[in-house]
DRENFI-670367 format. One record per residue (C-alpha): residue in three letters; x, y, z. Coordinates in steps of 0.25 Angstrom, whole numbers, plus 5000, padded with zeros to 4 digits. Layout:
ALAXYZ/...
! end
This chain:
MET520552395168/ILE521252265170/ALA520652245183/ALA519252275177/THR519552185167/THR519952065177/THR518752095185/GLY517852085173/ALA518451955168/VAL518351895182/CYS516851935183/ILE516551865170/LEU517251735173/GLU516451735187/LYS515251755179/ALA515651645168/ASN515851545180/ALA514551575185/GLU513851565172/LEU514651425170/ASP514051385183/ALA512651415179/VAL512851345166/ALA513351225173/ARG512251215183/ALA511151235172/THR511851135163/GLU511951025174/ARG510351025176/GLU510151005160/ILE511250905160/GLN510750825171/ALA509350825163/VAL509850775150/ALA510650665158/ARG509450615164/ALA508750615151/PHE509850555142/GLU510350445153/GLY508850405153/LEU508850395138/THR509950295136/GLY509050185143/TYR507950215132/THR508950215121/ASP509450075125/THR508050015126/ILE507750065112/LEU509050015106/GLU508749885113/LEU507349875107/THR507749915093/ALA508949815094/ALA507949705097/ILE507049745086/VAL508249745076/ALA508649615081/SER507249555078/VAL507249615065/GLU508649565061/SER508249425065/GLU508249315054/SER506749285054/ILE506549435050/SER507649435039/SER506849315033/VAL505549385032/LEU505749455018/PRO506449345012/GLY505449255017/VAL504249335011/ARG505049354998/THR505149204997/LEU503749184999/GLY503349284989/ALA504349214979/VAL503849064983/ALA502349114982/ARG502649184968/ARG503349054963/PHE502148964969/ILE501149054961/GLY501949054949/GLU502248914948/ARG500748884949/LEU500448984939/GLN501448924930/ALA500848794933/THR499348834931/THR499748894918/GLU500348764913/ILE499148684919/LEU498248764911/GLU499048734898/MET498948584903/VAL497448594904/ALA497448644889/ALA498348524886/GLU497348434894/VAL496148494887/LYS496748454874/VAL497048314879/LEU495648304883/ARG495148354869/GLN495948244863/LEU495448144872/SER494048194869/LEU494348154854/VAL494848024858/THR493647994866/ARG492648044856/GLY493447964845/GLN493447844854/SER491847864856/VAL491647844842/ILE492447724841/ALA491647664853/ARG490447694846/LYS490947634833/THR491347514842/LYS489947494848/ALA489347514833/LEU490347404828/SER489947314840/VAL488447334836/LEU488847304822/THR489647184826/ASN488447124835/ILE487447144822/GLU488447074813/VAL488646964823/ALA487146944824/HIS487046954808/LEU488046844807/GLY487346754817/THR488146634820/VAL489246664810/GLY489546794818/ALA489546724831/SER491046744832/PHE490946884830/GLN490146904841/ASN491346924851/LEU491847034842/ALA490347104844/LEU490547084858/GLN491947144859/LEU491547264851/THR490347294860/GLU491047284873/PHE492147354867/SER491447474862/GLN490647484876/SER491947484883/LEU492547584874/THR491347664875/ASP491547664890/ASN492947694890/ILE492847814881/GLN491647874889/GLU492447854901/LEU493647934894/ALA492648044889/ARG492048064902/HIS493348084909/THR493848164898/ASP492648264899/ASP492848274915/ARG494348304913/ARG493948404903/GLY492948474913/ALA494048464924/ILE495048524914/GLU494248634910/GLU493948674925/THR495448664927/ARG495648754915/ARG494648854920/VAL495148854934/LEU496648864930/SER496248984920/ALA495549054931/GLU496649024941/LEU497849064933/PRO497549214933/ARG497249214947/GLN498549144951/ARG499349244942/GLU498549354949/ASN498949304963/LEU500349294959/ALA500349424955/ARG499749474968/ILE500649394977/GLU501849454970/VAL501349594972/ASP500849564986/LEU502049494990/ALA503049594984/GLY502149714992/ALA502249625005/LEU503749605003/ALA504049755001/VAL503149785013/ALA503749675021/GLU505149715017/SER504949865020/GLY504349825034/LEU505549735037/THR506549845033/ARG505849945042/LEU505849835052/SER507249805051/THR507849945049/THR506950045057/PRO507349975071/GLU508849985066/GLN508750125062/PHE508050155075/ARG509050085083/THR510150155075/GLY509550295079/MET509350255093/ARG510650205094/ASP511250335089/LEU510250405099/ALA510750315111/GLU512150355107/GLN511750505107/VAL511050485121/ALA512250415126/GLY513050535121/VAL512250635128/VAL512350555141/SER513850555139/ALA513850705136/ILE513050725148/GLN513850645156/ALA515050725151/HIS514450855156/ASP515250845168/ILE516450865160/THR515850995154/ARG515451045168/GLN516851015172/GLN517451095160/ILE516551215163/GLU516951205178/HIS518351215173/VAL518051345165/GLN517451395177/GLU518751365185/ALA519551435174/PHE518751555175/THR518951555190/LEU520451535188/ILE520451655178/SER519751745187/ALA520751715198/LYS521951755189/ILE521351875183/GLY520751935196/ALA521951895204/ASP522351935218/GLY522752065221/ASN523152135209/PRO522152115197/GLU522952195188/ASN524152105189/ALA523351985189/MET522752035175/ALA524052055170/ASP524551925173/ALA523251835170/ARG522651905159/PRO523351815147/TRP523151685156/ALA521651725159/CYS521351755144/ALA521951615141/GLY521151555151/LEU519851615147/THR520151565133/ILE520251425138/GLN518951445145/ILE518251505134/TYR518651385125/GLN518251285136/LEU516851345137/ARG516651345122/THR517051195121/ILE516051165133/LYS514951235126/GLU515251165113/THR515351025121/VAL514051045128/ALA513351105116/ASN513650985109/TRP513050895119/GLY511950985120/ASN511650975106/GLN511750815107/ILE510750825119/LYS509750905111/THR509950815098/CYS509850685106/MET508550735112/SER508050775100/GLY508350645093/ILE507750565105/LEU506450645103/THR506350605089/VAL506650455090/SER505550375088/ALA505250225088/SER503950235080/GLU504550185067/VAL505050055074/VAL503750045082/GLY503050045068/ILE503849945061/GLY503249825069/PRO501849845065/MET502249885051/VAL503049755049/LEU501949675055/ASP500949745045/GLN501949695033/GLU502049565040/LYS500549555039/GLU500649605024/VAL501649485021/SER500849385029/SER499649425021/GLN500349395008/LEU500749265014/ALA499349235017/GLN499049265003/ILE500049174997/GLU499449065006/LEU498149085001/LEU498549084987/GLU499348964990/ARG498148894996/ALA497248944985/SER498348894974/GLN498448754981/ALA496848744979/TYR496948774966/SER498148684964/ASP497348574970/SER496248594960/VAL497148604948/ARG497848474954/ASP496548404954/THR496048444940/LEU497448414934/GLY497448284941/GLY496348244932/LEU497448224922/SER497948104928/THR496548054928/LEU496348084914/MET497748024911/HIS497347894917/LEU496047894910/VAL496647914897/SER497747824900/GLU496647704903/HIS495847754890/LEU497147744883/ARG497347604887/ARG495947564885/SER496047624871/LYS497247534868/SER496447424873/VAL495247464865/ARG496247474852/ASP496747334855/CYS495247284857/LEU494947354843/GLN496047284837/LEU495647154843/LEU494247174838/THR494747214824/PHE495547084823/ASN494247004829/SER493347064820/ILE494247034808/ILE494446894813/GLU492946874815/ALA492646924800/THR493646834794/HIS493046714802/ILE491646744797/GLY492046764783/ALA491046814772/GLN490046864782/ALA491046954790/ASN490947084781/ALA490247154792/ILE491247094803/LEU492347144794/ALA491747294793/ILE491647284808/ALA493147234809/LYS493547354800/ASN492847454809/ILE493447394821/GLU494747414815/ASN494447554811/ILE493947584826/SER495247524831/ALA496147614823/GLU495347744827/TRP495447684841/ASN496947684840/GLU496947824836/PHE496147864847/THR497047784857/ARG498347854851/GLN497647984854/SER497347944868/GLY498747904869/LEU499248044865/ALA498148104875/MET498748014885/GLN500148064882/GLU499748214884/ILE498948184896/LEU500248124902/GLN501048244899/LEU499948334905/VAL499948244918/GLU501448254919/ARG501448404917/THR500248424927/ASN501048354937/GLN502148444935/LEU501248574936/MET500548524948/GLU501848524955/ALA501648674955/PHE500448654963/SER500948544972/GLU501148554987/THR502748554984/SER502548684976/ASN501948744988/GLN503048714998/ALA503848824995/LEU502748924996/ARG502348865009/GLU503748865015/ALA503849015011/GLN502549045018/VAL503048975031/GLN504349045031/THR503649185028/ARG502749155039/THR503849125048/SER504549255044/LEU503249335046/ASP503149285060/SER504549325063/LEU504149465057/ARG502949475065/ALA503649445078/THR504849545074/ALA503849655071/ALA503049635083/PHE504449635091/ALA504849765085/ALA503449825087/GLY503549785102/ARG505049835103/ALA504649965095/LYS503650005105/GLU504649985117/MET505550075108/LYS504450175106/ILE504250185121/ALA505750205124/THR505850305114/GLU504750385119/ASN505250375133/MET506550425129/GLN505950545122/ALA505150575134/LYS506450565141/ILE507150665133/ALA505950745133/GLU506050765147/ALA507450825146/GLY506750945137/THR507651055133/THR508851005141/GLY509651025127/THR509351165125/MET509451195141/LEU510951145140/ASP511151235127/ALA510551355136/CYS511551315147/PHE512751305139/GLY512351425131/ARG512751515142/PHE514151475139/ASP514151575129/ALA513951685139/VAL515051635148/LEU515951625135/THR515551775131/GLU515951825145/ILE517251745146/GLU517651795132/ARG517351935137/ALA518251915149/LYS519351855140/ARG519351985132/GLU519352075144/LEU520652005148/GLU521252005135/ILE521252155134/ASP522652205132/PRO523252285144/PRO523752425143/ASP525252395141/GLY524852295130/LYS525852195134/ASP525752075126/GLY526451985135/GLU525351995146/ASN524451915137/ARG525251805137/TYR525051675146/ASP525751545149/ALA524851445141/ALA525351325149/GLU525051395162/VAL523651425157/GLU523451295152/ARG523951225166/LEU522951315174/PHE521751295165/SER521951145162/ALA522151105176/SER520651065178/TYR520351015164/THR519850865164/THR519550865148/GLU520450855136/MET519450945130/GLU519651055140/ARG521151045138/GLU521051045123/VAL520151175124/MET521151245132/HIS522251215123/ALA521351275111/ALA521151395119/LEU522551415123/ARG523051405107/GLY521851485103/ALA521351365095/ALA519951325092/PRO519351245103/PRO519251085101/VAL517851035096/ALA517150985108/GLN516950835107/GLN515550765109/THR515550645118/PHE514250585112/ALA513550535100/GLY513250615087/ASN512150715086/SER511250645076/VAL510050555080/GLU509350475069/LEU507750505071/PHE506650405069/
! end
């Protein structure tokens, strides 16, 4: 019975050795295929990482980081530019209303002064008649008549000139009022539209720039993880020599055990002495095979996971961000062009307002001159009043008509004084309007445009950088796409290598089943049931089987087997199992 058991165990061990040889040969072919595939992948991953690093560096440049702040500044300056002009236009409309009031006052003054001019002309006629009636007695009064005639004519010309300019000014101011009334709602509408459009353009630009800045970095992070896994697989494949040696050590142990249990000459004595030792040795090899299987299963899964991850890697999103950002840059550029058009239209409108309101200065000078003449007229009227009284006194009893003329001149002088006072008040109002106009027109000056133009220049510069960066990113992304496609084609060539490896190492199960059966046969108690025969020298067993061990793991597995403890967990020599997909 013992001899039969020994013979069966030896046969099982021989078959196990043969099966492990077959597994080693089949595995070697698959490992070589995986090695070739993954060693070629390291170049592709390095290329892709370099390209993404270049994109990230260009995105992180100072010129790109200033794009959004620059566009935001432009929006704020444009809103302030239009807002200030809207406010100025609103106040100018109020000033126009005030000017209309002043012009109305001036019209009343000129009408009143026209009445005085007609009265003065009538007095000059009466004076001439009275001079003719008096004959030689009124010869000295002739000078007064001449002064009244000349004065009435000058007064008429002066008033007509003021009335003409006042009418012209009224026409201009009505046109200004019409333009401003029509322009103000348009300006408000433009402001509201620009605010909405700029907000939309900013949101779109910000979204695009965020994708431009984050997508390559995310892709690089995923590719870095994938590169680590590729490197890990390469390391694991390179470590296959260790696994192969471990299998060879198991085979050597099987040979050693076969020799012991099928010993020279007397199988029955060999079995009696070697049975406990052989069971211990088989236990160690079972532990070793299970550890090897777990190890190769781990990096076999790693190979499949990494291959799957490579096949799902796509640079399409990175490729798409360049054109997308360029489209968004066009949108911002379009808004910039709209602002420039608005600024030019506003400037043309400002020039028209400035020209129209500039008439205030002309009116001010005209009224000032008219006021000066009015004062001169007032002095002349006072002088004529004195002259007429003196002449009337000189003539004596015949001067009743002259005295009446003098009285009329005095009344006209009083009326003229009142109109002169009103002209002075109008002059003060015009001076205030001119001063306020000059202040308001600052909103339409070149200086007020400077901030907007500087913001436009800054935005153009930023957009130029954005275009260059987007074009650069698009070019590098296309290279990345080619590299990823080549990488995927390379891994596709490996085909079902991971599955084939699983199948190869799956044959370990059959070997383990047979070895465990051989161990059970050797563990059958002998007929005399002596327990001492199940004992073995653990130190001797360890010495024999560890002689060829080249790894710390093999020794740890052996110690666990001899103690009956759980085998140590196989350690991976490569990166984690997760790949971020794009």
